[in-house]
C-alpha positions as CSV (number, residue, x, y, z in Angstrom):
1,M,0.5,10.9,-30.5
2,T,-2.7,10.3,-32.5
3,E,-0.4,7.7,-34.7
4,N,0.0,5.5,-31.8
5,A,-3.1,5.9,-29.8
6,P,-5.2,2.7,-30.0
7,S,-7.8,2.6,-32.5
8,S,-10.1,-0.5,-31.2
9,P,-13.7,-0.9,-32.7
10,R,-14.7,-2.1,-29.2
11,T,-17.6,-0.3,-27.3
12,P,-16.0,1.7,-24.4
13,Q,-16.7,0.5,-20.9
14,C,-17.8,3.6,-19.8
15,L,-20.4,5.6,-17.5
16,V,-20.7,9.5,-17.4
17,R,-23.0,11.4,-15.3
18,P,-21.9,15.2,-14.5
19,V,-24.9,15.5,-12.0
20,A,-22.3,14.6,-9.9
21,R,-20.1,18.1,-10.0
22,T,-22.8,19.7,-7.9
23,W,-22.3,17.3,-4.5
24,R,-20.4,18.3,-2.1
25,C,-18.2,17.6,1.0
26,A,-16.0,18.3,3.9
27,P,-12.2,18.9,3.6
28,P,-9.3,17.0,4.2
29,P,-7.6,18.4,7.0
30,A,-5.0,20.8,6.7
31,E,-2.1,19.7,8.9
32,V,-1.5,16.9,6.4
33,R,0.3,19.2,4.1
34,D,2.5,20.5,6.7
35,F,3.0,17.3,8.0
36,H,4.5,16.3,4.7
37,A,6.2,19.4,3.9
38,A,8.5,19.0,7.1
39,L,9.5,15.1,6.3
40,P,13.3,15.2,5.4
41,G,13.5,14.9,1.5
42,H,10.0,16.1,0.6
43,S,9.5,18.4,-2.0
44,P,6.3,18.5,-4.4
45,T,6.5,16.3,-7.5
46,P,6.0,18.2,-11.2
47,L,3.1,19.0,-12.7
48,T,4.6,18.8,-16.5
49,E,2.4,20.5,-19.3
50,L,2.2,18.8,-22.6
51,P,1.2,20.9,-25.6
52,Q,1.0,17.8,-27.9
53,L,-1.5,16.0,-25.5
54,A,-3.7,19.0,-25.7
55,A,-3.8,19.6,-29.5
56,E,-4.4,15.2,-29.6
57,L,-6.9,15.9,-27.2
58,G,-8.6,19.1,-28.6
59,V,-8.5,21.2,-25.1
60,G,-6.7,24.0,-24.3
61,R,-3.9,22.9,-21.5
62,V,-2.8,19.2,-20.4
63,F,-0.7,18.8,-17.6
64,V,0.7,15.4,-16.1
65,K,1.1,15.1,-12.2
66,D,4.1,13.0,-12.4
67,E,4.4,10.7,-9.3
68,S,7.2,9.1,-10.5
69,S,9.6,10.5,-7.6
70,R,7.9,10.9,-4.4
71,L,9.8,10.6,-1.0
72,G,12.5,8.9,-2.9
73,L,10.1,6.1,-3.8
74,P,8.6,5.6,-7.6
75,A,5.0,6.2,-6.8
76,F,2.5,8.5,-4.6
77,K,1.9,5.7,-2.0
78,A,4.3,7.1,0.6
79,L,2.2,10.3,1.2
80,G,-0.7,8.0,2.6
81,A,1.6,5.5,4.4
82,S,3.6,8.1,6.0
83,W,0.9,9.9,7.5
84,A,-1.0,6.9,8.8
85,V,1.7,5.5,10.4
86,H,2.7,9.0,12.2
87,R,-1.1,9.1,13.5
88,V,-0.7,5.1,14.4
89,L,2.5,5.6,16.5
90,A,1.1,9.3,17.9
91,E,-2.3,7.5,18.9
92,R,0.0,4.3,20.7
93,A,2.1,7.4,22.7
94,A,-0.9,9.3,24.0
95,S,-2.6,6.1,25.0
96,G,0.5,4.8,26.9
97,E,1.0,2.0,25.6
98,E,4.5,-0.1,25.3
99,P,7.1,2.4,23.8
100,G,9.1,-0.3,22.0
101,P,8.5,-1.2,18.4
102,V,5.6,-2.0,16.7
103,T,5.2,-4.0,13.7
104,L,3.2,-2.7,10.5
105,V,1.3,-4.8,8.5
106,T,0.2,-4.4,5.0
107,A,-1.1,-6.6,2.0
108,T,0.5,-4.8,-1.2
109,D,0.6,-5.2,-5.5
110,G,3.9,-3.4,-5.0
111,N,4.4,0.6,-3.8
112,H,2.0,0.8,-0.7
113,G,3.8,-1.9,0.8
114,R,7.2,-0.8,-0.1
115,A,6.1,3.2,1.1
116,V,4.8,1.6,4.8
117,A,8.0,-1.0,4.9
118,R,10.0,2.6,3.9
119,T,8.5,4.3,6.8
120,A,8.9,1.6,9.2
121,R,12.3,1.4,8.8
122,L,12.9,5.4,8.8
123,L,11.0,5.4,12.1
124,G,12.5,2.5,13.9
125,Q,9.7,0.3,13.6
126,R,9.2,-2.9,11.7
127,A,7.2,-4.0,8.4
128,H,5.3,-7.1,7.7
129,V,4.4,-6.6,4.3
130,F,1.7,-9.6,2.3
131,V,2.2,-10.1,-1.4
132,P,-0.1,-11.6,-3.9
133,Q,0.6,-14.1,-6.2
134,G,2.4,-13.0,-9.4
135,V,3.9,-9.9,-8.2
136,Q,7.3,-9.1,-10.1
137,P,10.4,-10.6,-8.1
138,R,12.1,-6.9,-8.5
139,A,9.3,-5.3,-6.6
140,V,9.3,-8.1,-3.9
141,A,13.0,-7.6,-3.3
142,A,12.8,-3.6,-2.8
143,I,10.0,-4.3,0.0
144,A,12.9,-6.8,1.3
145,A,15.5,-4.3,0.7
146,E,13.4,-1.8,3.3
147,R,14.1,-4.6,5.5
148,A,10.6,-5.9,5.9
149,T,9.5,-9.6,6.4
150,V,7.5,-10.5,3.0
151,T,5.3,-13.2,3.2
152,E,4.1,-14.2,-0.9
153,V,0.6,-15.5,-0.6
154,A,-0.5,-17.9,-3.0
155,G,-3.6,-16.1,-4.2
156,A,-5.0,-13.0,-5.4
157,Y,-5.0,-9.8,-3.7
158,D,-8.2,-9.7,-1.5
159,E,-6.6,-12.7,-0.1
160,A,-3.7,-11.2,0.7
161,V,-5.2,-8.5,2.7
162,R,-7.1,-11.3,4.4
163,L,-3.9,-12.8,5.6
164,A,-2.5,-9.7,6.4
165,A,-5.5,-8.6,8.6
166,E,-5.8,-12.0,10.5
167,A,-1.7,-11.6,11.2
168,A,-2.0,-8.4,12.5
169,A,-4.9,-9.4,14.3
170,A,-3.0,-12.2,16.1
171,R,0.0,-9.7,17.5
172,P,-0.3,-7.5,20.6
173,D,2.6,-5.5,19.3
174,A,1.5,-5.5,15.4
175,V,-1.3,-3.0,13.4
176,L,-2.7,-3.6,10.5
177,V,-1.7,-0.4,7.9
178,Q,-4.5,-1.0,4.7
179,D,-5.5,1.2,2.3
180,T,-8.5,-0.3,1.9
181,A,-11.3,-0.3,4.3
182,W,-14.0,-2.5,5.4
183,A,-16.7,-2.3,8.1
184,G,-15.1,-2.1,11.1
185,Y,-11.8,-1.2,9.7
186,E,-12.0,2.4,8.4
187,R,-9.8,4.8,10.3
188,I,-6.4,3.9,9.3
189,P,-7.3,3.7,5.7
190,G,-9.2,7.2,6.3
191,W,-5.5,8.6,7.7
192,I,-4.3,7.0,4.5
193,V,-6.9,9.0,2.0
194,E,-6.1,12.0,4.0
195,G,-2.3,11.5,3.7
196,Y,-3.1,11.8,-0.5
197,S,-4.6,15.4,-0.2
198,T,-1.1,16.7,-0.3
199,L,-1.1,15.8,-3.9
200,C,-4.0,17.6,-4.6
201,A,-3.1,20.9,-2.8
202,E,0.0,20.9,-5.0
203,I,-2.0,20.7,-8.1
204,D,-3.9,23.8,-7.3
205,E,-0.6,25.6,-6.2
206,Q,1.1,24.7,-9.4
207,L,-2.0,25.3,-11.6
208,T,-1.8,28.8,-10.1
209,E,1.8,29.5,-10.4
210,G,1.3,28.5,-14.2
211,G,-1.3,31.3,-15.3
212,H,-4.6,28.9,-14.2
213,A,-5.8,29.8,-11.0
214,T,-9.3,28.9,-11.8
215,G,-8.4,24.9,-11.4
216,P,-8.6,21.9,-13.8
217,D,-12.1,21.0,-15.6
218,L,-11.4,17.4,-15.9
219,V,-9.0,15.2,-13.4
220,A,-8.3,11.8,-14.6
221,V,-7.3,9.2,-11.6
222,P,-6.6,5.8,-11.8
223,V,-8.0,3.5,-9.6
224,G,-7.7,0.3,-7.8
225,V,-9.8,0.3,-4.5
226,G,-10.6,3.8,-4.5
227,S,-8.6,5.7,-2.2
228,L,-6.7,8.0,-4.0
229,A,-9.8,8.8,-6.0
230,Q,-11.5,9.4,-2.7
231,A,-8.8,12.0,-2.0
232,V,-9.1,13.2,-5.4
233,V,-13.0,13.7,-4.8
234,T,-12.9,15.0,-1.1
235,H,-10.4,18.0,-2.7
236,Y,-12.5,19.1,-5.3
237,R,-16.0,18.4,-4.0
238,S,-15.1,20.4,-0.7
239,R,-15.2,23.8,-2.4
240,P,-17.9,25.8,-1.2
241,S,-18.1,27.8,-4.0
242,G,-16.7,27.8,-8.0
243,R,-16.0,25.7,-10.6
244,A,-16.0,22.5,-10.0
245,P,-14.2,20.0,-12.4
246,A,-15.3,16.5,-14.0
247,L,-13.7,13.7,-12.5
248,L,-12.9,10.5,-14.0
249,S,-11.5,7.1,-12.6
250,V,-9.8,4.5,-14.8
251,E,-9.6,0.7,-14.1
252,P,-8.5,-2.2,-16.3
253,E,-10.8,-3.7,-17.7
254,A,-9.7,-7.3,-15.8
255,A,-10.5,-5.6,-12.7
256,A,-13.4,-2.4,-13.2
257,C,-15.0,-2.8,-9.9
258,V,-16.0,1.0,-9.4
259,L,-17.6,1.0,-12.8
260,E,-19.2,-2.3,-12.6
261,S,-20.1,-0.8,-8.4
262,L,-21.3,2.7,-10.1
263,G,-23.5,0.8,-12.8
264,L,-25.5,-1.3,-10.4
265,G,-25.7,1.8,-7.6
266,E,-24.1,-0.6,-5.1
267,P,-20.8,-1.7,-3.8
268,V,-19.9,-5.1,-5.6
269,S,-17.1,-7.5,-6.2
270,V,-15.8,-8.6,-9.2
271,S,-13.5,-11.5,-10.1
272,T,-10.3,-9.9,-11.3
273,G,-7.8,-11.1,-14.3
274,E,-4.3,-10.9,-14.9
275,T,-3.5,-7.2,-15.9
276,T,-0.2,-5.4,-16.4
277,M,-1.7,-2.3,-14.5
278,A,-1.3,-4.3,-11.4
279,G,-1.6,-1.8,-8.5
280,L,-5.3,-1.2,-9.6
281,N,-6.1,-5.2,-10.3
282,C,-8.5,-5.0,-7.0
283,G,-11.8,-6.6,-6.9
284,T,-14.0,-4.6,-4.3
285,P,-14.2,-0.6,-3.5
286,S,-12.9,0.4,-0.3
287,S,-16.0,0.7,2.0
288,I,-15.1,4.3,2.9
289,A,-14.3,5.2,-0.7
290,W,-17.5,4.4,-2.3
291,P,-19.9,7.1,-0.8
292,F,-17.4,9.5,-2.0
293,L,-17.1,7.6,-5.8
294,R,-20.6,7.4,-5.7
295,D,-21.8,10.7,-5.2
296,G,-18.6,12.5,-6.8
297,L,-17.4,10.7,-10.2
298,D,-18.7,12.4,-13.2
299,A,-17.4,9.2,-15.1
300,A,-15.7,6.0,-15.0
301,V,-13.9,3.9,-17.5
302,A,-12.2,0.7,-17.9
303,V,-9.3,0.0,-20.1
304,T,-6.9,-2.5,-21.5
305,D,-3.4,-3.6,-21.2
306,L,-2.7,-2.0,-24.8
307,D,-4.1,1.2,-24.0
308,S,-2.1,1.7,-21.1
309,A,1.3,0.8,-22.6
310,V,0.5,2.8,-25.4
311,A,0.1,5.8,-23.2
312,A,2.9,4.9,-21.3
313,D,4.9,4.5,-24.4
314,D,3.7,8.3,-26.0
315,L,4.5,9.9,-22.2
316,A,7.6,8.3,-22.3
317,A,8.7,9.8,-25.5
318,L,7.9,13.4,-23.9
319,G,9.8,12.9,-20.9
320,V,7.5,11.5,-18.3
321,S,8.4,8.2,-16.6
322,S,4.9,6.7,-16.2
323,G,4.0,2.7,-15.3
324,P,0.9,1.1,-16.9
325,C,-1.1,2.4,-13.9
326,G,0.1,5.8,-13.9
327,A,-0.4,6.1,-17.7
328,A,-4.0,4.9,-17.0
329,S,-5.1,8.2,-16.9
330,L,-4.0,9.2,-20.5
331,A,-5.2,5.8,-21.9
332,G,-8.9,6.7,-20.4
333,V,-9.1,9.9,-21.4
334,R,-8.3,8.9,-24.6
335,V,-11.4,6.5,-24.5
336,V,-13.4,9.0,-23.3
337,L,-13.2,11.7,-25.2
338,G,-12.7,9.5,-28.4
339,G,-14.1,7.3,-30.8
340,E,-18.1,6.7,-31.3
341,G,-19.8,8.8,-28.8
342,G,-16.6,11.0,-27.9
343,E,-18.3,14.0,-28.6
344,E,-21.3,13.4,-26.5
345,R,-19.3,12.5,-23.3
346,R,-17.2,15.8,-24.0
347,T,-20.3,18.2,-24.2
348,A,-21.8,15.7,-20.6
349,L,-18.5,16.7,-19.0
350,G,-18.6,20.1,-19.9
351,L,-15.1,20.1,-21.9
352,D,-14.3,22.6,-25.0
353,P,-11.5,23.5,-27.1
354,S,-10.0,26.0,-24.0
355,S,-10.7,23.3,-21.2
356,V,-7.8,22.4,-18.9
357,V,-6.9,18.6,-18.2
358,V,-4.7,16.9,-15.5
359,L,-4.0,13.5,-15.5
360,L,-2.5,11.5,-12.7
361,S,0.7,9.5,-13.3
362,T,0.8,7.6,-10.1
363,E,4.3,5.4,-10.7
364,G,7.1,5.6,-12.5
365,T,8.4,3.0,-14.4
366,A,10.7,2.2,-11.5
367,A,7.7,0.8,-9.5
368,N,6.2,-1.3,-12.5
369,P,8.8,-2.8,-15.1
370,R,7.3,-3.8,-18.0
371,G,8.6,-6.0,-20.8
372,T,8.0,-9.4,-19.5
373,G,4.6,-9.8,-20.0
374,G,1.7,-10.5,-17.6
375,H,3.7,-9.5,-14.6
376,R,2.0,-8.4,-11.5
377,T,3.4,-5.5,-9.6
378,G,2.6,-1.7,-9.3
379,G,0.7,0.5,-7.5
380,G,-1.3,-1.5,-4.8
């Protein structure tokens, strides 16, 4: 692996602040895991150990949480979409609203929209999905194949979110199911975050089965608006006692809104550029995620498309299907632990040659086909 790793002389865009390991929060609801376990076709995704990466990174063990096939889709997003739609429909039924089909509206860079569309189809509901400019045609076709109405937007992701929210507000039978939050729209994004907690619970069980019941020492998570990272922080910072792992967020250099916000100490929006990590190409942190990211992340890093592409190729050579967004976690750990300042960052994160690292690979190659330079599709 090391012979293929990027060796750029640039100064890494990263931030390390280990004080976050002392912060604590409330746990996610326990019933989420049982809900997912009861879904047709559900099974835990693999946690694959890769000794070659452990040797490269100078740690004891490296595991990759492989989300290339989750509930029949090539990314983790179905966990959040299914739980949130379940809660939406249950609340509508309890309130006595009309029992007819609901239109679930969302904006997406690919995976979240397809997950909402799949959930709607399976439950006999309708879906209307807004996709921003540049989404790869195969991703749009996959959403449409779930019988969703697709509206292509001549603008970036944030513009697609705005238009989706307007469309949902204009129809009494429509509900916005968006995986980012803002003032006045926080409950449904919160349910989506709760849905992601199943992924973390599986990691605990799989590490225990693999002989490491004390949990990981470092978890690396790709970040767009920060909803998955919020779920990861919630899981690992809600334990009342025991060792707390270091948590690392990884973003594209073209859209490092969380890294920028952490550096300033307040949430900010950034202008995004083109990136193959399109599911992470988000310019504004989710309002409900921000307090968790601010207080619970130990480190944040931004990586290049080349970093991600090399990591994806290396994972493929080791038998793990990972798209650019999923491979960002490996790319980020390589940047943080390597190069100038790497030893100091390693020490600050509490890592040593016996440490256990978990990389979240949030999508497979089917979610984000590469090879057509500059396309945008992926995990959002």
